[in-house]
C-alpha positions as a printed NumPy array, in Angstrom:
array([[-107.633,   37.349,   36.707],
       [-104.684,   38.6  ,   38.166],
       [-105.604,   39.203,   42.516],
       [-103.28 ,   41.203,   45.139],
       [-103.92 ,   39.284,   48.399],
       [-102.571,   41.453,   51.776],
       [-103.382,   41.23 ,   55.346],
       [-102.715,   42.583,   58.75 ],
       [-102.645,   46.165,   58.438],
       [-103.774,   46.977,   61.549],
       [-104.631,   50.205,   60.711],
       [-105.086,   52.937,   63.362],
       [-105.073,   56.004,   64.425],
       [-101.508,   56.788,   63.671],
       [-100.036,   57.751,   66.959],
       [ -96.652,   56.564,   68.492],
       [ -97.58 ,   53.384,   69.789],
       [ -99.252,   52.59 ,   66.205],
       [ -97.88 ,   49.158,   64.511],
       [ -99.329,   50.335,   60.979],
       [ -96.614,   52.533,   60.486],
       [ -96.999,   54.27 ,   57.555],
       [ -97.504,   57.442,   55.791],
       [-101.604,   57.086,   54.368],
       [-100.459,   58.3  ,   50.733],
       [ -97.173,   56.654,   50.496],
       [ -98.868,   53.455,   51.492],
       [-101.56 ,   53.923,   48.86 ],
       [ -98.968,   54.677,   46.48 ],
       [ -97.64 ,   51.344,   47.068],
       [-100.668,   49.383,   46.541],
       [-101.031,   51.229,   43.162],
       [ -97.624,   50.716,   41.831],
       [ -98.317,   46.856,   42.491],
       [-101.489,   47.096,   40.797],
       [ -99.87 ,   48.603,   37.968],
       [ -96.801,   46.338,   37.553],
       [ -99.346,   43.27 ,   37.724],
       [-101.913,   44.771,   36.445],
       [-104.223,   43.562,   39.377],
       [-107.997,   42.958,   38.507],
       [-108.882,   42.835,   41.889],
       [-107.515,   43.529,   45.605],
       [-108.288,   41.223,   48.478],
       [-107.752,   42.861,   52.097],
       [-107.573,   39.496,   53.857],
       [-108.195,   40.453,   57.556],
       [-107.07 ,   42.481,   60.6  ],
       [-106.943,   45.574,   58.272],
       [-108.103,   48.144,   61.159],
       [-106.943,   47.341,   64.857],
       [-110.097,   47.394,   66.591],
       [-108.902,   46.257,   69.809],
       [-107.804,   49.665,   70.774],
       [-109.792,   52.045,   68.576],
       [-113.312,   51.865,   66.916],
       [-113.735,   52.229,   63.266],
       [-114.886,   55.969,   63.77 ],
       [-111.749,   56.958,   65.439],
       [-109.857,   55.529,   62.992],
       [-112.188,   57.12 ,   59.947],
       [-111.477,   60.621,   61.763],
       [-107.827,   60.286,   62.052],
       [-107.263,   58.678,   58.396],
       [-110.056,   59.403,   56.296],
       [-108.146,   59.741,   53.327],
       [-107.213,   56.037,   53.515],
       [-110.409,   54.901,   54.657],
       [-112.084,   56.341,   51.744],
       [-109.502,   54.709,   49.617],
       [-109.788,   51.363,   50.969],
       [-113.873,   51.077,   51.501],
       [-114.189,   51.071,   47.552],
       [-114.944,   48.835,   45.028],
       [-111.521,   47.859,   44.308],
       [-111.179,   45.677,   47.49 ],
       [-112.664,   43.118,   48.921],
       [-112.559,   43.116,   52.285],
       [-112.096,   39.712,   54.492],
       [-112.862,   39.83 ,   58.559],
       [-109.584,   38.908,   61.206],
       [-109.612,   38.34 ,   64.731],
       [-108.842,   42.138,   64.876],
       [-111.64 ,   43.131,   62.96 ],
       [-114.126,   40.342,   63.727],
       [-116.901,   42.978,   65.486],
       [-116.857,   45.104,   62.705],
       [-119.668,   45.488,   60.322],
       [-117.495,   45.443,   57.363],
       [-116.414,   42.294,   55.724],
       [-116.938,   38.672,   54.868],
       [-115.735,   35.878,   56.449],
       [-114.064,   34.292,   53.375],
       [-113.679,   34.676,   49.463],
       [-113.889,   31.616,   47.308],
       [-113.323,   31.579,   43.257],
       [-113.66 ,   29.462,   41.096],
       [-111.895,   29.176,   37.448],
       [-112.525,   28.024,   33.955],
       [-110.719,   24.317,   35.059],
       [-113.283,   24.211,   37.892],
       [-110.154,   24.969,   40.351],
       [-110.797,   26.153,   43.611],
       [-109.086,   29.072,   45.436],
       [-110.458,   29.556,   48.699],
       [-109.071,   32.508,   51.042],
       [-109.339,   33.411,   54.445],
       [-107.798,   35.375,   57.432],
       [-107.177,   32.047,   59.237],
       [-107.634,   32.668,   63.328],
       [-109.816,   29.373,   62.696],
       [-106.678,   27.694,   63.34 ],
       [-106.306,   29.092,   66.735],
       [-107.61 ,   27.486,   70.238],
       [-108.384,   31.325,   71.165],
       [-110.272,   32.555,   68.015],
       [-111.425,   28.892,   66.499],
       [-114.43 ,   28.236,   68.589],
       [-117.057,   30.011,   70.566],
       [-115.362,   29.752,   74.038],
       [-112.023,   30.964,   72.956],
       [-113.659,   33.755,   71.293],
       [-115.393,   34.918,   73.732],
       [-112.497,   34.633,   76.23 ],
       [-110.465,   36.755,   73.532],
       [-113.482,   39.124,   73.178],
       [-113.403,   39.804,   76.927],
       [-110.066,   40.103,   76.963],
       [-110.368,   42.999,   74.176],
       [-112.83 ,   44.305,   76.017],
       [-110.723,   45.253,   79.054],
       [-107.944,   46.47 ,   77.086],
       [-110.422,   48.984,   75.693],
       [-111.834,   49.81 ,   79.57 ],
       [-108.002,   50.186,   80.116],
       [-107.059,   52.417,   77.211],
       [-106.708,   55.512,   79.547],
       [-103.897,   54.051,   81.665],
       [-100.589,   54.441,   79.71 ],
       [ -98.717,   51.692,   81.112],
       [-101.557,   49.32 ,   80.217],
       [-100.898,   50.414,   76.733],
       [ -97.481,   50.532,   76.822],
       [ -97.015,   46.866,   77.901],
       [ -99.607,   45.751,   75.009],
       [ -98.173,   47.487,   72.559],
       [ -94.377,   46.512,   73.276],
       [ -95.65 ,   43.252,   73.555],
       [ -97.379,   43.484,   69.6  ],
       [ -94.429,   45.092,   68.47 ],
       [ -91.894,   42.81 ,   69.748],
       [ -94.292,   39.656,   68.814],
       [ -94.606,   41.049,   65.021],
       [ -91.22 ,   42.443,   64.281],
       [ -90.104,   41.801,   60.745],
       [ -87.543,   39.083,   61.095],
       [ -89.721,   37.76 ,   64.078],
       [ -92.372,   35.301,   64.018],
       [ -94.506,   35.292,   67.238],
       [ -93.797,   31.473,   68.928],
       [ -97.558,   30.914,   69.018],
       [ -97.897,   31.17 ,   65.596],
       [ -94.405,   29.287,   64.373],
       [ -95.987,   25.997,   64.598],
       [ -97.302,   23.006,   62.47 ],
       [-101.14 ,   24.172,   63.678],
       [-101.688,   26.233,   60.409],
       [ -99.838,   23.726,   58.201],
       [-102.249,   21.186,   59.623],
       [-105.495,   23.324,   59.301],
       [-104.7  ,   24.081,   55.802],
       [-104.229,   20.738,   54.761],
       [-107.613,   19.889,   55.784],
       [-108.914,   23.051,   53.789],
       [-106.913,   22.032,   50.739],
       [-109.248,   18.597,   51.101],
       [-112.556,   21.213,   49.574],
       [-109.885,   23.771,   47.053],
       [-106.715,   23.628,   45.037],
       [-105.27 ,   27.085,   46.603],
       [-105.686,   28.002,   50.009],
       [-104.451,   31.797,   50.966],
       [-104.451,   32.831,   54.701],
       [-103.23 ,   35.793,   57.041],
       [-103.004,   36.046,   60.226],
       [ -99.641,   34.513,   61.569],
       [ -97.41 ,   37.919,   59.671],
       [ -95.1  ,   35.152,   57.968],
       [ -94.853,   35.285,   54.166],
       [ -94.664,   31.699,   53.19 ],
       [ -95.676,   29.123,   50.579],
       [ -95.626,   25.568,   50.818],
       [ -97.287,   23.181,   47.841],
       [ -98.413,   19.141,   48.506],
       [-100.238,   16.809,   46.168],
       [-103.753,   14.697,   46.644],
       [-105.658,   12.857,   44.699],
       [-103.141,   13.274,   42.311],
       [-103.537,   17.536,   41.922],
       [-101.155,   19.651,   42.963],
       [-102.56 ,   21.886,   45.892],
       [-100.931,   25.771,   47.315],
       [-100.997,   26.83 ,   50.762],
       [ -99.689,   30.618,   50.43 ],
       [ -99.94 ,   32.788,   53.274],
       [ -99.591,   36.41 ,   52.585],
       [ -97.61 ,   37.875,   55.471],
       [ -98.2  ,   41.597,   56.641],
       [ -98.612,   44.927,   56.047],
       [ -97.672,   46.365,   59.363],
       [ -94.587,   48.148,   61.148],
       [ -93.81 ,   49.669,   57.877],
       [ -93.411,   46.612,   55.603],
       [ -95.206,   45.645,   52.527],
       [ -96.166,   41.597,   52.078],
       [ -98.429,   40.413,   49.877],
       [ -99.155,   37.744,   46.825],
       [-100.13 ,   37.935,   43.352],
       [-101.611,   35.126,   41.967],
       [-103.38 ,   34.398,   38.578],
       [-106.481,   32.703,   39.235],
       [-106.51 ,   30.942,   36.133],
       [-102.911,   29.454,   36.151],
       [-102.508,   29.841,   39.559],
       [ -99.112,   30.825,   39.222],
       [ -98.077,   33.314,   41.572],
       [ -95.185,   35.841,   42.759],
       [ -94.544,   37.064,   46.557],
       [ -93.945,   40.409,   47.152],
       [ -91.649,   41.525,   50.416],
       [ -90.544,   45.166,   50.575],
       [ -90.091,   47.965,   52.956],
       [ -90.714,   51.421,   53.212],
       [ -87.513,   52.1  ,   53.067],
       [ -86.243,   49.865,   50.264],
       [ -89.137,   51.277,   47.9  ],
       [ -88.253,   55.019,   48.807],
       [ -84.419,   54.206,   48.474],
       [ -85.263,   52.448,   44.809],
       [ -87.428,   55.299,   44.438],
       [ -90.277,   53.225,   43.557],
       [ -92.336,   54.843,   45.739],
       [ -94.348,   57.84 ,   45.348],
       [ -97.495,   59.832,   46.679],
       [-100.518,   59.193,   45.492],
       [-102.399,   61.912,   44.018]])
């Protein structure tokens, strides 16, 4: 079975301060392109799919009905991230065991953070997000918030707080109980291999699909072979390989 795993879309209402920055039909077309190219059987949305720190799910669905309807169908398995953790939709993780007994574990990855990985941190984080929502009518507050997000989530810039060994340490702990670990959250597309008890282990991060880029992983669950996808909306348009969804 071939999986397509993407994360960190941060789908918003499409205003000028948004960080998704995709045309809905083009994004759907991009998913369909890779689904057909790699004969994908299942698509995993690995957290932070909706930007629920500023918007409600109702507001996003109202602004982007085509995209939300497309994502909320049986093609997709939705996992929760820290930006959509309060959403009733989604699972905490997805795990599959192949015919050889190899275990693939997929989760968003925010549990590696102090702010998101324990009760006190989550409480403080949710309180901060509550204050942001309450001040969302103050333009200077939201300008500051989204400028920070854009600077931290630039295509070539990895936030310093994510550019640490924390995630590798977390991955090594998880890899004691699985053979492949796939995270998102850091917006950094990367892969690492190691060995434990004479078994090859893989940690892969599926990057981000925000700010007009498309990053992800194609994984064959039987062979554990994978491809990393790294495209931008501009490159796909130039190659004429991006078509509008019908």
